[in-house]
N, CA, C, O and the ligand as a Tripos MOL2 file, in Angstrom:
@<TRIPOS>MOLECULE
protein
  293   291    74     0     0
PROTEIN
NO_CHARGES

@<TRIPOS>ATOM
      1 N         -51.6620   -9.4760  -62.3590 N.3       1 MET1
      2 CA        -51.3360   -8.6670  -63.4510 C.3       1 MET1
      3 C         -49.8610   -8.1630  -63.3030 C.2       1 MET1
      4 O         -49.0500   -8.3050  -64.2190 O.2       1 MET1
      5 N         -49.5510   -7.5750  -62.1250 N.am      2 MET2
      6 CA        -48.2210   -7.0610  -61.9480 C.3       2 MET2
      7 C         -47.2300   -8.1890  -61.8120 C.2       2 MET2
      8 O         -46.1610   -8.1750  -62.4220 O.2       2 MET2
      9 N         -47.6150   -9.2250  -60.9590 N.am      3 ALA3
     10 CA        -46.6720  -10.1890  -60.7360 C.3       3 ALA3
     11 C         -46.2820  -10.9790  -61.8760 C.2       3 ALA3
     12 O         -45.2250  -11.6080  -61.8420 O.2       3 ALA3
     13 N         -47.0440  -11.0050  -62.8880 N.am      4 SER4
     14 CA        -46.7590  -11.8000  -64.1250 C.3       4 SER4
     15 C         -45.5890  -11.0770  -64.8560 C.2       4 SER4
     16 O         -44.9080  -11.7600  -65.6200 O.2       4 SER4
     17 N         -45.3070   -9.8220  -64.7000 N.am      5 THR5
     18 CA        -44.3000   -9.2040  -65.3070 C.3       5 THR5
     19 C         -43.0440   -9.1300  -64.5250 C.2       5 THR5
     20 O         -42.0180   -8.6690  -65.0250 O.2       5 THR5
     21 N         -43.1000   -9.5790  -63.2960 N.am      6 ILE6
     22 CA        -41.9140   -9.6140  -62.3680 C.3       6 ILE6
     23 C         -41.4360  -11.0510  -62.1760 C.2       6 ILE6
     24 O         -42.2390  -11.9690  -62.0100 O.2       6 ILE6
     25 N         -40.1700  -11.2210  -62.2010 N.am      7 ASP7
     26 CA        -39.5800  -12.4840  -61.8210 C.3       7 ASP7
     27 C         -40.0330  -12.8860  -60.4140 C.2       7 ASP7
     28 O         -39.6770  -12.2150  -59.4450 O.2       7 ASP7
     29 N         -40.8120  -13.9700  -60.2800 N.am      8 ARG8
     30 CA        -41.2980  -14.3620  -58.9030 C.3       8 ARG8
     31 C         -40.2120  -14.6490  -57.9630 C.2       8 ARG8
     32 O         -40.3610  -14.2990  -56.7920 O.2       8 ARG8
     33 N         -39.1460  -15.2390  -58.3250 N.am      9 GLN9
     34 CA        -38.1330  -15.6080  -57.3930 C.3       9 GLN9
     35 C         -37.4440  -14.2940  -56.8330 C.2       9 GLN9
     36 O         -37.0380  -14.2170  -55.6740 O.2       9 GLN9
     37 N         -37.3510  -13.2780  -57.7510 N.am     10 ALA10
     38 CA        -36.7510  -12.0580  -57.3220 C.3      10 ALA10
     39 C         -37.7920  -11.3590  -56.3540 C.2      10 ALA10
     40 O         -37.4130  -10.7360  -55.3610 O.2      10 ALA10
     41 N         -38.9680  -11.4790  -56.6570 N.am     11 LEU11
     42 CA        -40.0230  -10.8670  -55.7940 C.3      11 LEU11
     43 C         -39.9880  -11.5070  -54.4210 C.2      11 LEU11
     44 O         -40.0550  -10.8050  -53.4120 O.2      11 LEU11
     45 N         -39.8800  -12.8850  -54.3610 N.am     12 VAL12
     46 CA        -39.7640  -13.5890  -53.1350 C.3      12 VAL12
     47 C         -38.5710  -13.1850  -52.3060 C.2      12 VAL12
     48 O         -38.6750  -13.0700  -51.0850 O.2      12 VAL12
     49 N         -37.3600  -12.9520  -52.9920 N.am     13 ARG13
     50 CA        -36.2370  -12.5930  -52.2890 C.3      13 ARG13
     51 C         -36.3000  -11.1300  -51.8240 C.2      13 ARG13
     52 O         -35.7860  -10.7770  -50.7630 O.2      13 ARG13
     53 N         -36.9430  -10.2920  -52.6470 N.am     14 LEU14
     54 CA        -37.1680   -8.8700  -52.2500 C.3      14 LEU14
     55 C         -37.9880   -8.7990  -50.9200 C.2      14 LEU14
     56 O         -37.6130   -8.1240  -49.9610 O.2      14 LEU14
     57 N         -39.0800   -9.5070  -50.9320 N.am     15 VAL15
     58 CA        -39.9770   -9.4680  -49.7960 C.3      15 VAL15
     59 C         -39.3370  -10.1010  -48.6070 C.2      15 VAL15
     60 O         -39.5760   -9.6370  -47.4920 O.2      15 VAL15
     61 N         -38.4780  -11.2080  -48.7690 N.am     16 ALA16
     62 CA        -37.7390  -11.7900  -47.6490 C.3      16 ALA16
     63 C         -36.7450  -10.7760  -47.0460 C.2      16 ALA16
     64 O         -36.6050  -10.6200  -45.8330 O.2      16 ALA16
     65 N         -36.0470  -10.0800  -48.0220 N.am     17 ALA17
     66 CA        -35.0330   -9.0610  -47.4600 C.3      17 ALA17
     67 C         -35.7680   -7.9850  -46.7910 C.2      17 ALA17
     68 O         -35.3050   -7.5020  -45.7570 O.2      17 ALA17
     69 N         -36.8830   -7.5600  -47.2920 N.am     18 ALA18
     70 CA        -37.6350   -6.4930  -46.6470 C.3      18 ALA18
     71 C         -38.1670   -6.9020  -45.3540 C.2      18 ALA18
     72 O         -38.3150   -6.0490  -44.4790 O.2      18 ALA18
     73 N         -38.4620   -8.0900  -45.1500 N.am     19 SER19
     74 CA        -38.9640   -8.6240  -43.8400 C.3      19 SER19
     75 C         -37.8610   -8.6010  -42.7860 C.2      19 SER19
     76 O         -38.0450   -8.2500  -41.6200 O.2      19 SER19
     77 N         -36.6700   -9.0170  -43.3100 N.am     20 GLU20
     78 CA        -35.5340   -8.9620  -42.3520 C.3      20 GLU20
     79 C         -35.1400   -7.5820  -41.9450 C.2      20 GLU20
     80 O         -34.8110   -7.3180  -40.7880 O.2      20 GLU20
     81 N         -35.1760   -6.7180  -42.8960 N.am     21 VAL21
     82 CA        -34.8400   -5.2970  -42.6220 C.3      21 VAL21
     83 C         -35.8430   -4.7290  -41.6270 C.2      21 VAL21
     84 O         -35.4610   -4.1140  -40.6310 O.2      21 VAL21
     85 N         -37.1700   -4.9440  -41.9120 N.am     22 ALA22
     86 CA        -38.2260   -4.3900  -41.0580 C.3      22 ALA22
     87 C         -38.0600   -4.9210  -39.6230 C.2      22 ALA22
     88 O         -38.3130   -4.2310  -38.6360 O.2      22 ALA22
     89 N         -37.6070   -6.2270  -39.5690 N.am     23 HIS23
     90 CA        -37.5360   -6.8570  -38.1730 C.3      23 HIS23
     91 C         -36.3310   -6.1030  -37.5330 C.2      23 HIS23
     92 O         -36.5110   -5.5800  -36.4330 O.2      23 HIS23
     93 N         -35.1860   -6.0140  -38.1060 N.am     24 ALA24
     94 CA        -33.9750   -5.5610  -37.5680 C.3      24 ALA24
     95 C         -34.0870   -4.0210  -37.2330 C.2      24 ALA24
     96 O         -33.6570   -3.5540  -36.1780 O.2      24 ALA24
     97 N         -34.7160   -3.2520  -38.2400 N.am     25 HIS25
     98 CA        -34.7670   -1.9350  -37.9660 C.3      25 HIS25
     99 C         -36.0560   -1.5040  -37.2460 C.2      25 HIS25
    100 O         -36.8940   -0.8350  -37.8520 O.2      25 HIS25
    101 N         -36.2240   -1.8550  -36.0300 N.am     26 SER26
    102 CA        -37.3370   -1.5650  -35.1930 C.3      26 SER26
    103 C         -37.0200   -0.5060  -34.2320 C.2      26 SER26
    104 O         -35.8390   -0.2650  -33.9830 O.2      26 SER26
    105 N         -38.0360    0.1960  -33.6290 N.am     27 ALA27
    106 CA        -37.9060    1.3040  -32.8290 C.3      27 ALA27
    107 C         -37.4250    0.8070  -31.3860 C.2      27 ALA27
    108 O         -37.9400   -0.1910  -30.8840 O.2      27 ALA27
    109 N         -36.4770    1.4920  -30.7720 N.am     28 ARG28
    110 CA        -36.1790    1.3260  -29.3860 C.3      28 ARG28
    111 C         -37.1580    2.1150  -28.6030 C.2      28 ARG28
    112 O         -37.9100    2.9180  -29.1550 O.2      28 ARG28
    113 N         -37.1630    1.8900  -27.2580 N.am     29 PRO29
    114 CA        -37.9650    2.6770  -26.3690 C.3      29 PRO29
    115 C         -37.6920    4.1780  -26.4680 C.2      29 PRO29
    116 O         -38.5820    4.9970  -26.2400 O.2      29 PRO29
    117 N         -36.4420    4.5310  -26.8140 N.am     30 ASP30
    118 CA        -36.0810    5.9750  -26.8090 C.3      30 ASP30
    119 C         -36.3330    6.4850  -28.0930 C.2      30 ASP30
    120 O         -35.9810    7.6440  -28.3160 O.2      30 ASP30
    121 N         -36.9400    5.7570  -29.0800 N.am     31 GLY31
    122 CA        -37.2440    6.3410  -30.3650 C.3      31 GLY31
    123 C         -36.2480    6.2540  -31.4220 C.2      31 GLY31
    124 O         -36.4910    6.7280  -32.5320 O.2      31 GLY31
    125 N         -35.0690    5.6410  -31.1360 N.am     32 LEU32
    126 CA        -33.9990    5.4880  -32.0950 C.3      32 LEU32
    127 C         -34.1800    4.0850  -32.6850 C.2      32 LEU32
    128 O         -34.7920    3.1890  -32.1020 O.2      32 LEU32
    129 N         -33.5510    3.9540  -33.9870 N.am     33 CYS33
    130 CA        -33.7070    2.6690  -34.7000 C.3      33 CYS33
    131 C         -32.7270    1.7530  -34.1710 C.2      33 CYS33
    132 O         -31.5340    2.0560  -34.2130 O.2      33 CYS33
    133 N         -33.1660    0.5300  -33.6190 N.am     34 ALA34
    134 CA        -32.1860   -0.4540  -33.0780 C.3      34 ALA34
    135 C         -31.2550   -0.8890  -34.0900 C.2      34 ALA34
    136 O         -30.0520   -0.8580  -33.8270 O.2      34 ALA34
    137 N         -31.6940   -1.3280  -35.3160 N.am     35 GLY35
    138 CA        -30.8060   -1.7470  -36.3660 C.3      35 GLY35
    139 C         -29.7020   -0.8150  -36.7800 C.2      35 GLY35
    140 O         -28.5530   -1.2180  -36.9590 O.2      35 GLY35
    141 N         -30.0570    0.4050  -36.9260 N.am     36 CYS36
    142 CA        -29.0570    1.4180  -37.3070 C.3      36 CYS36
    143 C         -28.0090    1.4890  -36.2100 C.2      36 CYS36
    144 O         -26.8080    1.5010  -36.4780 O.2      36 CYS36
    145 N         -28.4780    1.5330  -34.9830 N.am     37 LEU37
    146 CA        -27.5210    1.6360  -33.9560 C.3      37 LEU37
    147 C         -26.5300    0.4310  -33.8020 C.2      37 LEU37
    148 O         -25.3180    0.6130  -33.6860 O.2      37 LEU37
    149 N         -27.0970   -0.7760  -33.8060 N.am     38 THR38
    150 CA        -26.1840   -2.0450  -33.6590 C.3      38 THR38
    151 C         -25.4070   -2.2260  -34.8520 C.2      38 THR38
    152 O         -24.2240   -2.5490  -34.7390 O.2      38 THR38
    153 N         -25.9630   -2.0460  -36.0640 N.am     39 GLU39
    154 CA        -25.1980   -2.3540  -37.3230 C.3      39 GLU39
    155 C         -24.2000   -1.3080  -37.7200 C.2      39 GLU39
    156 O         -23.1400   -1.6130  -38.2650 O.2      39 GLU39
    157 N         -24.5600   -0.0090  -37.4300 N.am     40 ARG40
    158 CA        -23.7200    1.0620  -37.9800 C.3      40 ARG40
    159 C         -23.3430    2.1420  -36.9510 C.2      40 ARG40
    160 O         -22.7680    3.1770  -37.2880 O.2      40 ARG40
    161 N         -23.6850    1.8620  -35.6970 N.am     41 SER41
    162 CA        -23.5910    2.9080  -34.6320 C.3      41 SER41
    163 C         -24.1240    4.1570  -35.0350 C.2      41 SER41
    164 O         -23.4880    5.1770  -34.7690 O.2      41 SER41
    165 N         -25.2550    4.2220  -35.6690 N.am     42 ARG42
    166 CA        -25.8610    5.3730  -36.2590 C.3      42 ARG42
    167 C         -27.0530    5.7200  -35.4220 C.2      42 ARG42
    168 O         -27.8840    4.8520  -35.1530 O.2      42 ARG42
    169 N         -27.1730    6.9830  -34.9890 N.am     43 LEU43
    170 CA        -28.3220    7.4200  -34.1610 C.3      43 LEU43
    171 C         -29.3950    7.9710  -35.0890 C.2      43 LEU43
    172 O         -29.4630    9.1660  -35.3790 O.2      43 LEU43
    173 N         -30.2650    6.9980  -35.5580 N.am     44 ALA44
    174 CA        -31.3090    7.4740  -36.5430 C.3      44 ALA44
    175 C         -32.6580    7.3600  -35.7920 C.2      44 ALA44
    176 O         -32.9480    6.3970  -35.0820 O.2      44 ALA44
    177 N         -33.4660    8.4450  -36.0160 N.am     45 PRO45
    178 CA        -34.8970    8.2940  -35.4880 C.3      45 PRO45
    179 C         -35.6130    7.2640  -36.2130 C.2      45 PRO45
    180 O         -35.3870    7.0380  -37.4020 O.2      45 PRO45
    181 N         -36.5510    6.5740  -35.4630 N.am     46 SER46
    182 CA        -37.3050    5.4360  -36.0640 C.3      46 SER46
    183 C         -38.5890    6.0320  -36.5150 C.2      46 SER46
    184 O         -39.1300    6.8520  -35.7740 O.2      46 SER46
    185 N         -39.1590    5.6980  -37.6950 N.am     47 PRO47
    186 CA        -38.6220    4.7770  -38.5880 C.3      47 PRO47
    187 C         -37.4910    5.3620  -39.4920 C.2      47 PRO47
    188 O         -37.6610    6.4690  -40.0030 O.2      47 PRO47
    189 N         -36.4060    4.6950  -39.6950 N.am     48 CYS48
    190 CA        -35.3080    5.1640  -40.3880 C.3      48 CYS48
    191 C         -35.5830    4.8150  -41.8840 C.2      48 CYS48
    192 O         -36.5880    4.1870  -42.2170 O.2      48 CYS48
    193 N         -34.6530    5.2480  -42.7590 N.am     49 ALA49
    194 CA        -34.8610    5.1410  -44.2250 C.3      49 ALA49
    195 C         -35.0260    3.6950  -44.5540 C.2      49 ALA49
    196 O         -35.8560    3.3680  -45.4030 O.2      49 ALA49
    197 N         -34.2370    2.7400  -43.8940 N.am     50 GLN50
    198 CA        -34.3310    1.3020  -44.2140 C.3      50 GLN50
    199 C         -35.6830    0.7470  -43.8020 C.2      50 GLN50
    200 O         -36.3140   -0.0410  -44.5060 O.2      50 GLN50
    201 N         -36.1020    1.2080  -42.6050 N.am     51 ALA51
    202 CA        -37.4180    0.6720  -42.2220 C.3      51 ALA51
    203 C         -38.5340    1.2020  -43.1420 C.2      51 ALA51
    204 O         -39.4610    0.4520  -43.4490 O.2      51 ALA51
    205 N         -38.4770    2.4510  -43.5840 N.am     52 GLN52
    206 CA        -39.4540    3.0170  -44.4590 C.3      52 GLN52
    207 C         -39.4380    2.2170  -45.7970 C.2      52 GLN52
    208 O         -40.4790    1.9050  -46.3750 O.2      52 GLN52
    209 N         -38.2340    1.9140  -46.2370 N.am     53 TRP53
    210 CA        -38.1360    1.1600  -47.5800 C.3      53 TRP53
    211 C         -38.8890   -0.1960  -47.3900 C.2      53 TRP53
    212 O         -39.7400   -0.5730  -48.1950 O.2      53 TRP53
    213 N         -38.5110   -0.9430  -46.2230 N.am     54 ALA54
    214 CA        -38.9970   -2.3120  -46.0100 C.3      54 ALA54
    215 C         -40.4670   -2.2190  -45.8500 C.2      54 ALA54
    216 O         -41.1460   -3.0930  -46.3890 O.2      54 ALA54
    217 N         -41.0680   -1.2400  -45.1550 N.am     55 ARG55
    218 CA        -42.5150   -1.1800  -45.0220 C.3      55 ARG55
    219 C         -43.1720   -0.9370  -46.3030 C.2      55 ARG55
    220 O         -44.2480   -1.4850  -46.5420 O.2      55 ARG55
    221 N         -42.5820   -0.1200  -47.1910 N.am     56 SER56
    222 CA        -43.1700    0.2730  -48.4540 C.3      56 SER56
    223 C         -43.1990   -1.0540  -49.3130 C.2      56 SER56
    224 O         -44.2110   -1.3230  -49.9610 O.2      56 SER56
    225 N         -42.1810   -1.8230  -49.3210 N.am     57 VAL57
    226 CA        -42.0610   -3.0640  -50.0050 C.3      57 VAL57
    227 C         -43.0950   -4.0280  -49.5010 C.2      57 VAL57
    228 O         -43.8460   -4.6120  -50.2820 O.2      57 VAL57
    229 N         -43.1390   -4.1910  -48.2630 N.am     58 LEU58
    230 CA        -44.1130   -5.1530  -47.6340 C.3      58 LEU58
    231 C         -45.5480   -4.7290  -47.8820 C.2      58 LEU58
    232 O         -46.4160   -5.5890  -48.0350 O.2      58 LEU58
    233 N         -45.8250   -3.4530  -47.9260 N.am     59 ASP59
    234 CA        -47.1020   -2.9330  -48.1380 C.3      59 ASP59
    235 C         -47.5610   -3.1300  -49.5800 C.2      59 ASP59
    236 O         -48.7220   -3.4260  -49.8590 O.2      59 ASP59
    237 N         -46.5640   -2.9470  -50.5140 N.am     60 ARG60
    238 CA        -46.8710   -3.1430  -51.9440 C.3      60 ARG60
    239 C         -46.9840   -4.5420  -52.3790 C.2      60 ARG60
    240 O         -47.9160   -4.8670  -53.1140 O.2      60 ARG60
    241 N         -46.0490   -5.4560  -51.9550 N.am     61 TYR61
    242 CA        -45.9150   -6.7000  -52.3730 C.3      61 TYR61
    243 C         -46.2600   -7.7860  -51.2340 C.2      61 TYR61
    244 O         -45.4170   -8.4840  -50.6700 O.2      61 TYR61
    245 N         -47.5680   -7.8040  -51.0090 N.am     62 ARG62
    246 CA        -47.9630   -8.7270  -49.9160 C.3      62 ARG62
    247 C         -47.6390  -10.1030  -50.4080 C.2      62 ARG62
    248 O         -48.0020  -10.4450  -51.5340 O.2      62 ARG62
    249 N         -46.9610  -10.9270  -49.6030 N.am     63 VAL63
    250 CA        -46.5510  -12.2690  -49.9660 C.3      63 VAL63
    251 C         -47.6840  -13.1430  -50.3800 C.2      63 VAL63
    252 O         -47.5620  -13.9780  -51.2760 O.2      63 VAL63
    253 N         -48.7950  -12.9410  -49.7130 N.am     64 GLY64
    254 CA        -49.9590  -13.8440  -49.9690 C.3      64 GLY64
    255 C         -50.2680  -13.9770  -51.4460 C.2      64 GLY64
    256 O         -50.7430  -15.0200  -51.8960 O.2      64 GLY64
    257 N         -49.9890  -12.8780  -52.2350 N.am     65 ALA65
    258 CA        -50.2390  -12.9130  -53.5900 C.3      65 ALA65
    259 C         -49.2090  -13.7830  -54.4660 C.2      65 ALA65
    260 O         -49.4550  -14.2030  -55.5970 O.2      65 ALA65
    261 N         -48.0970  -13.9680  -53.8030 N.am     66 VAL66
    262 CA        -47.0310  -14.7630  -54.5440 C.3      66 VAL66
    263 C         -46.8520  -16.1200  -54.0380 C.2      66 VAL66
    264 O         -46.7320  -17.0420  -54.8450 O.2      66 VAL66
    265 N         -46.8230  -16.3250  -52.8280 N.am     67 THR67
    266 CA        -46.5970  -17.6590  -52.2570 C.3      67 THR67
    267 C         -47.6950  -18.3650  -51.5160 C.2      67 THR67
    268 O         -47.6830  -19.5830  -51.3370 O.2      67 THR67
    269 N         -48.7250  -17.4970  -51.0550 N.am     68 GLY68
    270 CA        -49.8520  -17.9930  -50.2760 C.3      68 GLY68
    271 C         -49.5080  -17.8750  -48.7930 C.2      68 GLY68
    272 O         -50.3530  -18.1030  -47.9280 O.2      68 GLY68
    273 N         -48.1620  -17.4890  -48.4940 N.am     69 ALA69
    274 CA        -47.8570  -17.2820  -47.1040 C.3      69 ALA69
    275 C         -48.1190  -15.8700  -46.6580 C.2      69 ALA69
    276 O         -48.4610  -14.9920  -47.4500 O.2      69 ALA69
    277 N         -47.9560  -15.6810  -45.4230 N.am     70 THR70
    278 CA        -48.1480  -14.3070  -44.7980 C.3      70 THR70
    279 C         -46.9660  -13.7610  -44.2740 C.2      70 THR70
    280 O         -46.2820  -14.4670  -43.5330 O.2      70 THR70
    281 N         -46.6070  -12.5780  -44.5500 N.am     71 VAL71
    282 CA        -45.4900  -11.9440  -44.1310 C.3      71 VAL71
    283 C         -45.6710  -11.4730  -42.5720 C.2      71 VAL71
    284 O         -46.6170  -10.7940  -42.1720 O.2      71 VAL71
    285 N         -44.6700  -11.9220  -41.8220 N.am     72 ALA72
    286 CA        -44.6520  -11.5740  -40.3980 C.3      72 ALA72
    287 C         -44.4330  -10.0950  -40.3730 C.2      72 ALA72
    288 O         -43.5100   -9.6120  -41.0300 O.2      72 ALA72
    289 N         -45.2700   -9.3100  -39.6150 N.am     73 ARG73
    290 CA        -45.1210   -7.9720  -39.5500 C.3      73 ARG73
    291 C         -44.7480   -7.3420  -38.1810 C.2      73 ARG73
    292 O         -44.6030   -6.1240  -38.0810 O.2      73 ARG73
    293 ZN        -32.5790    1.6430  -39.0580 Zn       74 ZN74
@<TRIPOS>BOND
     1     1     2 1
     2     2     3 1
     3     3     4 2
     4     3     5 am
     5     5     6 1
     6     6     7 1
     7     7     8 2
     8     7     9 am
     9     9    10 1
    10    10    11 1
    11    11    12 2
    12    11    13 am
    13    13    14 1
    14    14    15 1
    15    15    16 2
    16    15    17 am
    17    17    18 1
    18    18    19 1
    19    19    20 2
    20    19    21 am
    21    21    22 1
    22    22    23 1
    23    23    24 2
    24    23    25 am
    25    25    26 1
    26    26    27 1
    27    27    28 2
    28    27    29 am
    29    29    30 1
    30    30    31 1
    31    31    32 2
    32    31    33 am
    33    33    34 1
    34    34    35 1
    35    35    36 2
    36    35    37 am
    37    37    38 1
    38    38    39 1
    39    39    40 2
    40    39    41 am
    41    41    42 1
    42    42    43 1
    43    43    44 2
    44    43    45 am
    45    45    46 1
    46    46    47 1
    47    47    48 2
    48    47    49 am
    49    49    50 1
    50    50    51 1
    51    51    52 2
    52    51    53 am
    53    53    54 1
    54    54    55 1
    55    55    56 2
    56    55    57 am
    57    57    58 1
    58    58    59 1
    59    59    60 2
    60    59    61 am
    61    61    62 1
    62    62    63 1
    63    63    64 2
    64    63    65 am
    65    65    66 1
    66    66    67 1
    67    67    68 2
    68    67    69 am
    69    69    70 1
    70    70    71 1
    71    71    72 2
    72    71    73 am
    73    73    74 1
    74    74    75 1
    75    75    76 2
    76    75    77 am
    77    77    78 1
    78    78    79 1
    79    79    80 2
    80    79    81 am
    81    81    82 1
    82    82    83 1
    83    83    84 2
    84    83    85 am
    85    85    86 1
    86    86    87 1
    87    87    88 2
    88    87    89 am
    89    89    90 1
    90    90    91 1
    91    91    92 2
    92    91    93 am
    93    93    94 1
    94    94    95 1
    95    95    96 2
    96    95    97 am
    97    97    98 1
    98    98    99 1
    99    99   100 2
   100    99   101 am
   101   101   102 1
   102   102   103 1
   103   103   104 2
   104   103   105 am
   105   105   106 1
   106   106   107 1
   107   107   108 2
   108   107   109 am
   109   109   110 1
   110   110   111 1
   111   111   112 2
   112   111   113 am
   113   113   114 1
   114   114   115 1
   115   115   116 2
   116   115   117 am
   117   117   118 1
   118   118   119 1
   119   119   120 2
   120   119   121 am
   121   121   122 1
   122   122   123 1
   123   123   124 2
   124   123   125 am
   125   125   126 1
   126   126   127 1
   127   127   128 2
   128   127   129 am
   129   129   130 1
   130   130   131 1
   131   131   132 2
   132   131   133 am
   133   133   134 1
   134   134   135 1
   135   135   136 2
   136   135   137 am
   137   137   138 1
   138   138   139 1
   139   139   140 2
   140   139   141 am
   141   141   142 1
   142   142   143 1
   143   143   144 2
   144   143   145 am
   145   145   146 1
   146   146   147 1
   147   147   148 2
   148   147   149 am
   149   149   150 1
   150   150   151 1
   151   151   152 2
   152   151   153 am
   153   153   154 1
   154   154   155 1
   155   155   156 2
   156   155   157 am
   157   157   158 1
   158   158   159 1
   159   159   160 2
   160   159   161 am
   161   161   162 1
   162   162   163 1
   163   163   164 2
   164   163   165 am
   165   165   166 1
   166   166   167 1
   167   167   168 2
   168   167   169 am
   169   169   170 1
   170   170   171 1
   171   171   172 2
   172   171   173 am
   173   173   174 1
   174   174   175 1
   175   175   176 2
   176   175   177 am
   177   177   178 1
   178   178   179 1
   179   179   180 2
   180   179   181 am
   181   181   182 1
   182   182   183 1
   183   183   184 2
   184   183   185 am
   185   185   186 1
   186   186   187 1
   187   187   188 2
   188   187   189 am
   189   189   190 1
   190   190   191 1
   191   191   192 2
   192   191   193 am
   193   193   194 1
   194   194   195 1
   195   195   196 2
   196   195   197 am
   197   197   198 1
   198   198   199 1
   199   199   200 2
   200   199   201 am
   201   201   202 1
   202   202   203 1
   203   203   204 2
   204   203   205 am
   205   205   206 1
   206   206   207 1
   207   207   208 2
   208   207   209 am
   209   209   210 1
   210   210   211 1
   211   211   212 2
   212   211   213 am
   213   213   214 1
   214   214   215 1
   215   215   216 2
   216   215   217 am
   217   217   218 1
   218   218   219 1
   219   219   220 2
   220   219   221 am
   221   221   222 1
   222   222   223 1
   223   223   224 2
   224   223   225 am
   225   225   226 1
   226   226   227 1
   227   227   228 2
   228   227   229 am
   229   229   230 1
   230   230   231 1
   231   231   232 2
   232   231   233 am
   233   233   234 1
   234   234   235 1
   235   235   236 2
   236   235   237 am
   237   237   238 1
   238   238   239 1
   239   239   240 2
   240   239   241 am
   241   241   242 1
   242   242   243 1
   243   243   244 2
   244   243   245 am
   245   245   246 1
   246   246   247 1
   247   247   248 2
   248   247   249 am
   249   249   250 1
   250   250   251 1
   251   251   252 2
   252   251   253 am
   253   253   254 1
   254   254   255 1
   255   255   256 2
   256   255   257 am
   257   257   258 1
   258   258   259 1
   259   259   260 2
   260   259   261 am
   261   261   262 1
   262   262   263 1
   263   263   264 2
   264   263   265 am
   265   265   266 1
   266   266   267 1
   267   267   268 2
   268   267   269 am
   269   269   270 1
   270   270   271 1
   271   271   272 2
   272   271   273 am
   273   273   274 1
   274   274   275 1
   275   275   276 2
   276   275   277 am
   277   277   278 1
   278   278   279 1
   279   279   280 2
   280   279   281 am
   281   281   282 1
   282   282   283 1
   283   283   284 2
   284   283   285 am
   285   285   286 1
   286   286   287 1
   287   287   288 2
   288   287   289 am
   289   289   290 1
   290   290   291 1
   291   291   292 2
@<TRIPOS>SUBSTRUCTURE
     1 MET1         2 RESIDUE 1 A MET
     2 MET2         6 RESIDUE 1 A MET
     3 ALA3        10 RESIDUE 1 A ALA
     4 SER4        14 RESIDUE 1 A SER
     5 THR5        18 RESIDUE 1 A THR
     6 ILE6        22 RESIDUE 1 A ILE
     7 ASP7        26 RESIDUE 1 A ASP
     8 ARG8        30 RESIDUE 1 A ARG
     9 GLN9        34 RESIDUE 1 A GLN
    10 ALA10       38 RESIDUE 1 A ALA
    11 LEU11       42 RESIDUE 1 A LEU
    12 VAL12       46 RESIDUE 1 A VAL
    13 ARG13       50 RESIDUE 1 A ARG
    14 LEU14       54 RESIDUE 1 A LEU
    15 VAL15       58 RESIDUE 1 A VAL
    16 ALA16       62 RESIDUE 1 A ALA
    17 ALA17       66 RESIDUE 1 A ALA
    18 ALA18       70 RESIDUE 1 A ALA
    19 SER19       74 RESIDUE 1 A SER
    20 GLU20       78 RESIDUE 1 A GLU
    21 VAL21       82 RESIDUE 1 A VAL
    22 ALA22       86 RESIDUE 1 A ALA
    23 HIS23       90 RESIDUE 1 A HIS
    24 ALA24       94 RESIDUE 1 A ALA
    25 HIS25       98 RESIDUE 1 A HIS
    26 SER26      102 RESIDUE 1 A SER
    27 ALA27      106 RESIDUE 1 A ALA
    28 ARG28      110 RESIDUE 1 A ARG
    29 PRO29      114 RESIDUE 1 A PRO
    30 ASP30      118 RESIDUE 1 A ASP
    31 GLY31      122 RESIDUE 1 A GLY
    32 LEU32      126 RESIDUE 1 A LEU
    33 CYS33      130 RESIDUE 1 A CYS
    34 ALA34      134 RESIDUE 1 A ALA
    35 GLY35      138 RESIDUE 1 A GLY
    36 CYS36      142 RESIDUE 1 A CYS
    37 LEU37      146 RESIDUE 1 A LEU
    38 THR38      150 RESIDUE 1 A THR
    39 GLU39      154 RESIDUE 1 A GLU
    40 ARG40      158 RESIDUE 1 A ARG
    41 SER41      162 RESIDUE 1 A SER
    42 ARG42      166 RESIDUE 1 A ARG
    43 LEU43      170 RESIDUE 1 A LEU
    44 ALA44      174 RESIDUE 1 A ALA
    45 PRO45      178 RESIDUE 1 A PRO
    46 SER46      182 RESIDUE 1 A SER
    47 PRO47      186 RESIDUE 1 A PRO
    48 CYS48      190 RESIDUE 1 A CYS
    49 ALA49      194 RESIDUE 1 A ALA
    50 GLN50      198 RESIDUE 1 A GLN
    51 ALA51      202 RESIDUE 1 A ALA
    52 GLN52      206 RESIDUE 1 A GLN
    53 TRP53      210 RESIDUE 1 A TRP
    54 ALA54      214 RESIDUE 1 A ALA
    55 ARG55      218 RESIDUE 1 A ARG
    56 SER56      222 RESIDUE 1 A SER
    57 VAL57      226 RESIDUE 1 A VAL
    58 LEU58      230 RESIDUE 1 A LEU
    59 ASP59      234 RESIDUE 1 A ASP
    60 ARG60      238 RESIDUE 1 A ARG
    61 TYR61      242 RESIDUE 1 A TYR
    62 ARG62      246 RESIDUE 1 A ARG
    63 VAL63      250 RESIDUE 1 A VAL
    64 GLY64      254 RESIDUE 1 A GLY
    65 ALA65      258 RESIDUE 1 A ALA
    66 VAL66      262 RESIDUE 1 A VAL
    67 THR67      266 RESIDUE 1 A THR
    68 GLY68      270 RESIDUE 1 A GLY
    69 ALA69      274 RESIDUE 1 A ALA
    70 THR70      278 RESIDUE 1 A THR
    71 VAL71      282 RESIDUE 1 A VAL
    72 ALA72      286 RESIDUE 1 A ALA
    73 ARG73      290 RESIDUE 1 A ARG
    74 ZN74       293 GROUP 0 **** ****
């Protein structure tokens, strides 16, 4: 129902981008976000805003409904 009103290619790109962000913005042992630190020298507590966005996208648009594949989490 929802996917029929959304450009599927855009949805696939969105989920792919969210997957990359979720992977990069993971928690370090000290609780800081690894992605924020390496990409921007930013000391952000994990989960950072980017990680929260990625998680919400992945939770909402499970790839299985679009491509039959599974998103690596
Ligand atoms: Zn981050």
